[in-house]
Phi, psi and omega in degrees: 000322178294315179297318179297320178298316180297321180291329180283311187271346181064029178268138177290141184297322183292348177278319182270344180300316178296342177272317184291324183296310176299326178297317179295319180294319180296314180293324176295315178297321178296319179296317178298317182296313180294321180292320180294328178283318184288324185246029184293340179278354182263123180269134179245122178273123181231125180241123180283123179302144183292339183270358183284121179254106184297319182298317178293323179296318177297322180295316179295320178296320178296320178296319180296315179297317178298319179297317180296317179296318178295320180296316179297320179297315180294320178297319179297321178294314179298319178298320182296319184277325182272332181055045181245006180102154183291315182296319177299320179294323177297312181298320183291327190260340193294321181289308178297325179294316180297319180295315180294321180293322178297322176292324180295321180267011175063041176234027186298313181299316180295320181298309183294325178296311181290318184295318181294316178296318179296320179299315180298320181290318186284327184292341179295331182256010182291335181299323179297316180292326180300310182289329178294312181286332175295317178294319179295320179295318177296319179297315181296315181297316182291320179293323179293327180277347179275182181258011185292330182257010183295334181291343179275340184298319177299328179294315179290328177294320176294328182293339177293336178263324179236091189293335178298321177295319179297312182296320179293323178295319179297315178299316179293325179298310180293325180297313183287314183296325179290329180287331182266004171113003179280130171290144182306325180291325175293316176300323177300314182299318178293318181294324179299322178294322181287325184276341187309315181291344187248002185297329181295329185264359182252131177302125190288321183292309176300322178298321178298318180299314181294316180298316182293312181296318182292319182285320180291332181295337183293337180291346181273330189229345183292122182293345181261001180280147185295324181294318178292322180296317179296317180294324179294324177292320181293323184263358182055046180231157179292147180298322179294327180292317178295319178298324179294329178295324185264359189300312184296317179296319180297316177296323175296323178294319177297314179299320178297319177297321179293319179297315179297319179298316178296322178296315179297318180295322185286319189256344185236345184265350182231000000 
């Protein structure tokens, strides 16, 4: 969803990253605070394994963070020179970067052994995904060319003058489409068609914040999302029930993204 947003708005990732990271930390802290208050009567027994080395764990975590930052930096460079989009740059760079990094941390033999075996196993089922995304792509293209979504165009046109209405409409759009079974990426493709004529008149950085927050929030409550489906299997509960538990927090996350976007637009875009 982040990559799709970058490709739509043409915003560099390193520009919105300093905004998104504090937002994630704030929402994480808020979630911890509310959970500790709500479930403070529940005792959790935690036993530290005797083989756990905290110092080594911190070192591995630091290496992981450093690797991710370097990867994002390299992807941004490739995107800048090729001008083919952020997601394309990720796909192009991820295999050579992973191989070189494995050699750097002296795990090259293990990486190639595991990666080759994993590749053989996963490619057997790629045909299913091919036809699934082919069907989804055809559906999106035909729906975008039809008149079924024409009633939304006046709303987005009005949003170019009153961006608060636009941001709220985007949040409501992802909320409704995710509940009726649209994957966020499919919703993204449809929304991109609707926004295309108005992108020149909409501030790109605030729009990116709203798109990312609204689309990512669907992983918390959409009954058709893989994360909710897996959790429903683990807890033996219905997907809609789990989604209802997370609904308020997800809507709050969307609202928080809209507030931050309006703040950025008000104080930094003019």
